[in-house]
C-alpha positions as CSV (number, residue, x, y, z in Angstrom):
1,M,-2.1,1.8,0.8
2,L,1.5,1.9,-0.6
3,K,2.2,-1.1,1.6
4,E,0.0,-3.3,-0.4
5,R,2.8,-5.1,-2.4
6,A,4.0,-6.2,1.0
7,G,1.2,-8.9,1.0
8,F,2.6,-10.4,-2.2
9,I,6.2,-10.1,-0.7
10,K,4.9,-12.0,2.3
11,K,3.3,-14.8,0.4
12,A,6.2,-15.2,-1.9
13,N,8.7,-15.2,1.2
14,I,6.6,-18.0,2.8
15,V,6.5,-20.2,-0.2
16,C,10.3,-19.7,-1.0
17,D,11.2,-20.3,2.9
18,A,9.3,-23.4,2.9
19,A,10.9,-24.7,-0.2
20,L,14.4,-23.7,1.1
21,I,13.8,-25.8,4.4
22,V,13.0,-28.8,2.2
23,V,16.1,-28.2,0.1
24,S,18.3,-27.9,3.3
25,F,16.8,-31.2,4.4
26,V,17.5,-32.8,1.1
27,I,21.1,-31.6,0.9
28,S,21.7,-32.5,4.5
29,F,20.5,-36.1,3.8
30,D,22.5,-36.3,0.6
31,L,25.7,-35.3,2.5
32,R,25.2,-37.9,5.3
33,V,24.5,-40.5,2.6
34,K,27.8,-39.9,0.9
35,L,29.4,-40.3,4.4
36,G,27.8,-43.7,4.6
37,A,25.8,-42.7,7.6
38,L,22.3,-42.8,6.1
39,E,20.1,-45.1,3.7
40,E,16.4,-44.3,3.6
41,L,15.1,-41.0,2.9
42,D,11.5,-42.1,3.8
43,Y,12.5,-42.7,7.2
44,Y,13.4,-39.2,7.8
45,A,10.9,-37.4,5.6
46,W,8.2,-37.1,8.2
47,V,10.4,-34.6,10.1
48,L,9.5,-32.1,7.3
49,L,5.9,-32.2,8.4
50,V,6.9,-30.9,11.7
51,A,9.9,-28.6,10.6
52,V,8.3,-26.7,7.9
53,P,5.2,-25.3,9.8
54,V,7.3,-24.7,13.0
55,W,9.9,-22.7,10.9
56,I,7.2,-20.7,9.1
57,Y,5.4,-20.0,12.3
58,L,8.5,-18.8,14.1
59,L,9.7,-16.7,11.0
60,E,6.3,-15.0,11.3
61,R,6.6,-14.4,14.9
62,F,10.1,-13.0,14.6
63,G,8.9,-10.4,12.1
64,F,10.4,-11.9,9.0
65,Y,7.4,-11.3,6.9
66,A,7.0,-7.7,8.0
67,S,8.7,-4.8,6.4
68,Q,12.6,-5.2,7.0
69,R,13.1,-1.9,5.3
70,M,15.0,-0.2,8.2
71,S,16.2,-3.2,10.1
72,S,19.8,-3.9,10.4
73,F,21.3,-7.2,8.9
74,R,23.0,-8.1,12.3
75,K,19.5,-7.9,14.0
76,L,18.1,-10.2,11.1
77,L,20.6,-12.7,11.8
78,L,20.3,-12.9,15.5
79,S,16.7,-13.4,15.0
80,L,17.2,-16.1,12.3
81,F,19.6,-17.8,14.9
82,K,16.8,-17.6,17.5
83,V,14.1,-19.2,15.0
84,T,16.7,-22.0,14.3
85,A,17.5,-22.7,17.8
86,I,13.8,-22.6,19.0
87,G,12.8,-24.5,16.0
88,G,15.4,-27.1,16.4
89,M,14.3,-27.7,20.0
90,I,10.5,-28.0,19.2
91,T,11.4,-30.4,16.1
92,S,13.8,-32.4,18.4
93,S,11.1,-32.8,20.9
94,F,9.1,-34.6,18.3
95,I,11.8,-36.6,17.4
96,F,12.6,-37.7,21.0
97,L,9.1,-38.8,21.5
98,L,8.5,-40.6,18.3
99,D,12.1,-42.2,17.6
100,P,14.6,-41.4,20.3
101,Q,17.0,-44.1,19.2
102,G,17.1,-44.6,15.3
103,F,17.3,-41.0,14.3
104,S,20.7,-39.8,13.3
105,R,21.7,-36.7,15.4
106,G,24.5,-35.8,13.0
107,F,21.9,-35.4,10.2
108,Y,19.7,-33.5,12.4
109,L,22.6,-30.9,13.3
110,T,23.6,-30.6,9.7
111,F,20.0,-30.0,8.6
112,L,19.7,-27.2,11.4
113,A,23.2,-25.5,10.2
114,L,22.5,-25.7,6.6
115,S,18.9,-24.4,7.1
116,F,20.4,-21.2,9.0
117,V,22.9,-20.5,6.2
118,I,20.4,-21.0,3.4
119,L,17.9,-18.8,5.0
120,A,20.4,-16.2,5.8
121,A,21.7,-16.2,2.2
122,E,18.0,-15.9,1.0
123,Q,17.6,-12.9,3.3
124,L,20.8,-11.3,2.1
125,L,19.7,-11.9,-1.6
126,V,16.2,-10.4,-1.0
127,R,17.7,-7.2,0.8
128,F,20.3,-6.7,-2.2
129,V,17.5,-7.1,-4.8
130,L,15.1,-4.6,-2.9
131,R,18.1,-2.2,-2.5
132,L,18.7,-2.3,-6.3
133,L,15.0,-1.6,-6.9
134,R,14.7,1.2,-4.5
135,L,17.9,2.9,-6.0
136,E,16.1,2.5,-9.2
137,G,13.1,4.7,-7.8
138,Y,10.8,1.7,-7.1
139,N,9.0,1.0,-3.5
140,Y,9.9,4.3,-2.1
141,R,8.3,6.4,0.5
142,N,8.3,10.3,0.8
143,I,9.4,11.4,4.4
144,L,8.9,14.8,6.0
145,L,10.9,15.7,9.2
146,V,9.3,18.0,11.8
147,G,12.3,19.6,13.7
148,T,15.9,20.2,12.7
149,G,17.6,19.1,15.9
150,G,19.8,16.5,16.8
151,S,17.1,13.5,16.2
152,A,16.1,14.9,12.8
153,L,19.9,15.3,11.8
154,R,20.7,11.7,13.0
155,I,17.7,10.3,10.9
156,V,18.8,12.3,7.9
157,N,22.3,10.7,8.3
158,L,20.7,7.1,8.5
159,I,18.6,7.9,5.4
160,E,21.5,9.2,3.4
161,N,23.8,6.3,4.4
162,N,21.1,3.7,3.6
163,K,19.8,4.4,0.1
164,G,18.5,1.0,-0.1
165,W,15.9,1.7,2.4
166,G,13.9,3.6,-0.3
167,L,13.2,6.7,1.9
168,H,13.0,10.1,0.0
169,L,13.5,13.1,2.3
170,V,11.0,15.8,1.2
171,G,12.4,18.3,3.6
172,F,12.0,19.7,7.1
173,V,9.4,21.8,9.2
174,R,11.0,23.8,11.7
175,T,10.1,23.9,15.3
176,D,13.3,25.7,16.7
177,A,15.3,26.9,14.0
178,P,15.6,30.7,13.1
179,P,12.7,31.8,10.6
180,T,15.5,32.8,8.3
181,T,16.6,29.2,8.0
182,R,15.9,28.0,4.3
183,E,17.5,24.6,4.3
184,V,19.4,22.2,6.4
185,L,21.9,19.8,5.1
186,G,20.9,20.7,1.5
187,Y,17.1,19.9,2.2
188,P,14.5,22.7,2.0
189,V,13.0,24.0,5.2
190,M,9.3,24.5,4.4
191,G,8.0,26.5,7.2
192,D,7.2,26.1,10.7
193,L,4.9,23.8,12.6
194,S,1.9,25.9,11.8
195,H,2.6,25.3,8.1
196,L,2.8,21.6,8.3
197,V,-0.6,20.6,7.1
198,E,-0.4,22.9,4.2
199,V,3.0,21.3,3.2
200,C,1.5,17.8,3.3
201,K,-1.2,19.1,0.7
202,A,1.3,20.7,-1.5
203,H,3.8,17.8,-1.7
204,P,3.2,13.9,-2.1
205,V,4.0,12.7,1.7
206,D,3.8,9.4,2.9
207,E,5.1,9.7,6.5
208,V,5.8,12.6,8.9
209,I,8.3,12.0,11.4
210,F,8.2,14.3,14.5
211,C,11.7,14.6,15.9
212,D,11.4,17.4,18.3
213,T,10.6,16.2,21.8
214,R,10.5,19.4,23.7
215,E,7.4,19.8,26.1
216,E,6.3,23.1,24.6
217,C,5.9,21.7,21.2
218,K,3.8,18.6,22.4
219,S,0.4,20.2,22.3
220,Q,0.6,21.7,18.8
221,M,2.2,18.4,17.6
222,A,-0.8,16.6,19.0
223,E,-3.0,19.0,16.9
224,C,-0.9,18.2,13.8
225,I,-1.0,14.5,14.3
226,A,-4.7,14.6,14.6
227,E,-5.1,16.5,11.4
228,L,-2.6,14.2,9.5
229,H,-4.6,11.3,10.8
230,L,-7.7,12.7,9.3
231,M,-5.8,13.0,6.0
232,G,-4.8,9.6,6.0
233,I,-1.0,10.3,6.4
234,T,1.2,8.0,8.6
235,T,3.0,9.7,11.3
236,R,5.8,8.5,13.6
237,T,7.1,10.3,16.6
238,V,10.7,10.1,18.3
239,L,9.8,8.7,21.6
240,N,8.7,10.7,24.6
241,L,5.5,12.0,22.4
242,Y,2.5,9.9,23.5
243,Y,-0.9,10.7,22.3
244,E,-4.3,9.0,22.6
245,F,-5.9,8.6,19.0
246,D,-8.4,6.0,17.8
247,C,-6.0,4.5,15.4
248,H,-3.6,1.6,15.2
249,K,-0.3,2.3,17.0
250,E,3.0,0.5,16.6
251,L,6.2,0.9,18.4
252,G,9.3,0.3,16.3
253,M,12.9,1.3,15.9
254,L,14.7,3.0,13.1
255,H,17.8,0.8,12.2
256,D,17.9,-0.2,15.9
257,E,18.8,3.3,16.9
258,V,15.9,5.7,16.9
259,P,12.6,4.5,18.6
260,L,9.6,5.5,17.0
261,L,5.9,5.4,17.7
262,T,3.7,5.1,14.5
263,F,0.1,6.1,14.3
264,H,-1.4,4.3,11.3
265,P,-4.8,6.1,10.3
266,I,-6.0,2.9,8.6
267,C,-5.3,-0.6,9.6
268,L,-5.5,-3.1,6.9
269,D,-4.7,-6.8,7.0
270,L,-1.8,-7.6,4.4
271,N,-3.4,-11.1,3.8
272,Q,-6.7,-9.6,2.7
273,L,-5.0,-7.1,0.6
274,F,-3.0,-10.0,-1.1
275,Y,-6.3,-11.4,-2.0
276,K,-7.8,-8.1,-3.0
277,R,-5.0,-7.6,-5.6
278,C,-5.5,-11.2,-6.8
279,L,-9.3,-10.3,-7.4
280,D,-8.3,-7.1,-9.0
281,I,-6.0,-8.9,-11.5
282,A,-8.6,-11.6,-12.2
283,G,-11.5,-8.9,-12.5
284,A,-9.3,-6.6,-14.6
285,S,-8.3,-9.4,-16.9
286,L,-11.9,-10.6,-17.4
287,G,-12.9,-6.8,-17.9
288,L,-10.4,-6.3,-20.6
289,C,-11.5,-9.4,-22.5
290,F,-15.2,-8.0,-22.3
291,S,-13.9,-4.6,-23.4
292,A,-12.0,-6.2,-26.2
293,A,-15.1,-7.7,-27.6
294,L,-17.1,-4.4,-27.5
295,F,-14.2,-2.2,-28.6
296,P,-14.9,-2.3,-32.4
297,F,-18.6,-1.3,-31.9
298,I,-17.8,1.5,-29.5
299,A,-14.9,2.8,-31.7
300,I,-17.2,2.9,-34.8
301,A,-20.0,4.6,-33.0
302,L,-17.7,7.2,-31.4
303,K,-15.9,8.0,-34.7
304,L,-19.4,8.2,-36.7
305,E,-20.6,10.9,-34.3
306,S,-17.7,12.9,-33.2
307,P,-14.1,13.5,-34.5
308,G,-11.3,12.9,-32.0
309,P,-9.5,10.3,-29.9
310,L,-11.4,7.2,-28.7
311,F,-9.9,7.4,-25.4
312,F,-10.0,10.3,-22.8
313,G,-7.1,10.4,-20.2
314,Q,-7.5,12.5,-17.2
315,T,-5.0,13.2,-14.3
316,R,-6.5,11.9,-11.1
317,V,-5.2,11.7,-7.6
318,R,-4.5,8.4,-5.9
319,E,-2.9,7.5,-2.7
320,N,-1.6,10.3,-0.5
321,G,-1.4,13.0,-3.5
322,R,0.3,10.9,-6.2
323,T,-1.2,11.2,-9.7
324,F,-1.9,8.8,-12.7
325,T,-3.8,9.0,-15.8
326,C,-7.3,7.6,-15.5
327,W,-8.7,6.3,-18.9
328,K,-12.2,6.3,-20.1
329,F,-14.0,5.9,-23.6
330,R,-14.4,9.7,-24.6
331,S,-18.1,10.6,-23.9
332,M,-17.8,14.3,-24.6
333,F,-16.9,16.8,-27.5
334,L,-13.3,17.9,-27.8
335,D,-14.0,21.4,-26.3
336,A,-15.6,20.0,-23.1
337,E,-13.2,21.5,-20.7
338,E,-13.1,24.9,-22.4
339,R,-17.2,25.0,-21.9
340,K,-17.0,23.8,-18.4
341,K,-16.4,27.2,-16.8
342,D,-19.6,28.5,-18.6
343,L,-21.6,25.6,-17.1
344,M,-20.4,26.0,-13.5
345,H,-23.5,27.7,-12.4
346,L,-25.4,24.6,-13.2
347,N,-23.5,22.4,-10.9
348,E,-25.7,20.0,-9.2
349,M,-23.2,18.9,-6.6
350,S,-22.1,20.9,-3.5
351,G,-18.3,20.9,-2.7
352,A,-15.5,19.7,-5.0
353,I,-17.4,17.7,-7.6
354,F,-18.7,19.1,-10.7
355,K,-21.8,17.4,-12.1
356,I,-24.8,18.5,-14.2
357,K,-27.8,16.5,-15.6
358,D,-28.2,16.5,-19.4
359,D,-24.7,17.9,-19.7
360,P,-24.7,19.6,-23.3
361,R,-20.9,18.6,-23.7
362,V,-21.8,14.9,-23.8
363,T,-22.4,13.4,-27.3
364,R,-25.3,10.9,-27.9
365,V,-23.0,7.9,-28.0
366,G,-21.3,9.3,-24.8
367,A,-24.6,9.4,-23.0
368,F,-25.4,5.8,-23.8
369,L,-21.8,4.8,-22.7
370,R,-22.3,6.6,-19.4
371,K,-25.8,5.3,-18.9
372,T,-24.6,1.7,-19.2
373,S,-21.2,2.6,-17.6
374,L,-19.4,1.4,-20.7
375,D,-17.3,4.4,-20.9
376,E,-15.4,3.2,-17.7
377,L,-14.1,-0.1,-19.3
378,P,-10.8,1.3,-20.0
379,Q,-10.1,1.7,-16.4
380,F,-9.6,-2.1,-16.1
381,W,-6.2,-1.2,-17.6
382,N,-5.6,1.1,-14.7
383,V,-6.7,-1.8,-12.5
384,L,-4.3,-4.2,-13.9
385,K,-1.3,-1.6,-13.6
386,G,-1.9,-1.4,-10.1
387,E,-3.0,2.4,-10.1
388,M,-6.7,1.6,-9.2
389,S,-8.7,-1.3,-7.8
390,L,-12.0,-2.8,-8.7
391,V,-13.5,-1.3,-5.4
392,G,-12.3,1.7,-3.7
393,T,-12.9,5.5,-3.6
394,R,-13.6,7.6,-6.5
395,P,-10.5,9.1,-8.1
396,P,-10.6,13.0,-7.6
397,T,-8.9,15.4,-10.0
398,P,-5.9,17.5,-8.5
399,A,-8.3,20.7,-8.6
400,E,-10.7,18.8,-6.6
401,V,-8.2,17.7,-3.9
402,H,-6.8,21.3,-3.6
403,G,-10.2,22.2,-2.3
404,Y,-10.4,19.5,0.2
405,E,-10.9,20.3,3.9
406,N,-8.3,18.3,6.0
407,W,-10.8,15.6,6.9
408,Q,-11.8,15.1,3.4
409,R,-8.2,14.2,2.3
410,K,-8.4,10.8,4.1
411,R,-10.4,9.5,1.1
412,I,-7.2,9.6,-0.9
413,C,-5.2,7.4,1.5
414,M,-6.4,4.4,-0.3
415,K,-6.1,3.1,-3.9
416,P,-9.2,4.5,-5.8
417,G,-11.6,2.2,-7.3
418,I,-13.8,1.8,-10.4
419,T,-16.9,1.2,-8.2
420,G,-17.4,1.9,-4.6
421,L,-19.9,2.4,-1.7
422,W,-20.9,5.8,-3.3
423,Q,-21.7,4.3,-6.8
424,V,-24.0,1.8,-5.5
425,S,-25.8,4.0,-2.9
426,G,-27.7,6.0,-5.5
427,R,-25.0,8.4,-6.7
428,N,-27.6,10.6,-8.7
429,R,-29.6,11.1,-5.4
430,I,-26.4,12.2,-3.4
431,T,-25.7,15.9,-4.4
432,N,-23.8,16.9,-1.1
433,F,-20.0,16.3,-1.4
434,D,-19.7,15.8,2.3
435,D,-22.1,12.9,2.1
436,V,-20.0,11.4,-0.6
437,V,-16.9,11.7,1.4
438,R,-18.6,10.1,4.4
439,L,-19.4,7.1,2.2
440,D,-15.8,6.9,1.0
441,L,-14.6,7.0,4.8
442,E,-17.0,4.4,5.9
443,Y,-15.8,2.2,3.1
444,I,-12.0,2.9,4.2
445,D,-12.7,2.3,8.0
446,S,-14.8,-0.8,7.5
447,W,-12.9,-2.4,4.5
448,S,-12.8,-6.0,4.2
449,L,-12.6,-8.5,1.3
450,M,-16.2,-9.5,1.7
451,M,-17.2,-6.0,1.6
452,D,-15.5,-5.8,-1.8
453,L,-17.3,-8.6,-3.1
454,R,-20.6,-7.4,-1.8
455,L,-20.0,-4.2,-3.5
456,I,-19.1,-5.8,-6.9
457,L,-22.4,-7.7,-6.7
458,R,-24.4,-4.6,-6.0
459,T,-22.5,-2.8,-8.9
460,L,-23.5,-5.5,-11.3
461,K,-27.1,-5.0,-10.2
462,V,-26.8,-1.3,-10.7
463,V,-25.2,-1.6,-14.1
464,I,-27.9,-4.2,-15.3
465,F,-30.8,-2.3,-14.1
466,R,-29.3,1.1,-14.7
467,E,-29.9,2.5,-11.2
468,G,-28.1,5.6,-10.5
469,A,-26.2,5.7,-13.8
470,C,-25.7,9.2,-15.3
């Protein structure tokens, strides 16, 4: 789910590229007019109706709207040249069919050359801005390398020489290094292959790259990839490692030098993710406006019954082990956490979730807020910040995640939500944690924008009729 912002970048790139193609056209026409070669802009404007969609389609096909994090600029320029050449031939075919005599060839060649230069400059600027952002610590990915041999060292060298990629090396897991090895090139060696899954639990890891291609390692690596897939962690392998998993696979290159096979544990459409984020922003904005209207009444009620802050912030876990502060209106007395250990024997949930009916730590106002779900209104702020979504999986606490089995960790590979499949499926009637996780995984594996819309409507019904609220 860390790639969600790629959907925004793609939409912005498409709009920007279309605008730059139009700018190239206008500048080319203006240059030819100053040379006295052209007179009427309207006569040539129809070409844009062909050129813009053709260029955008070709840019999409050549991967310009996918992540260019680890691609070389030389390869990008070559691809852009191909786009210009193919687009030029397609557009010129229309020109030949519709107006073979009256169309200025000089103008058209100027347009092709200028569009190439301007689009190349745009790509260079985008790469420069993204590089600056990544150097400041934004849009980065945590990488763990399996193996300490030549391929691993080569990848380390590429990462260190290309800080603008935004890749942060967590460390190594050894496959062939002596057990006494504690670090390689200044990065920690965190154990052998048998410790890989535990390392990924202990550290925020977005991707694991398997660099050791020896035959004797393949069986154990296959087991590790299967476990990491259950946990929702993306894996890549230096080629020669091929495994059959029920997941999306992608063949790619690291800086045109190291071939990689990527196993995506979930396959989400970036266009739908873009619309999901738009829905989140719109919904969170409306939710915060609604919250602002109710805030004075909730604040007065809370202060009259119990001293303490109005808001309760708790550390929760989001994508792949990252943490954030999840906000709610305070619904418990101030000593709630201290009293929790004395109430553990009353827990009605099996597994990692703690929940009891008629919790004595909950205030009377808090009970009303919980029953009406008003205590969760501050989470619209988390949604607006991009830490949560309107719809997703329930955000767990770090202590809960610590007790997860491997297959249960997949529920934290997506952005958590205010509501979700569990919340609208009668959460008070579901007391087995494994059943909660299965509902979350069902949501992850079958997610679509329409599913989110249906769950939002079902949530409104649950809140209005107080079905399953605690």
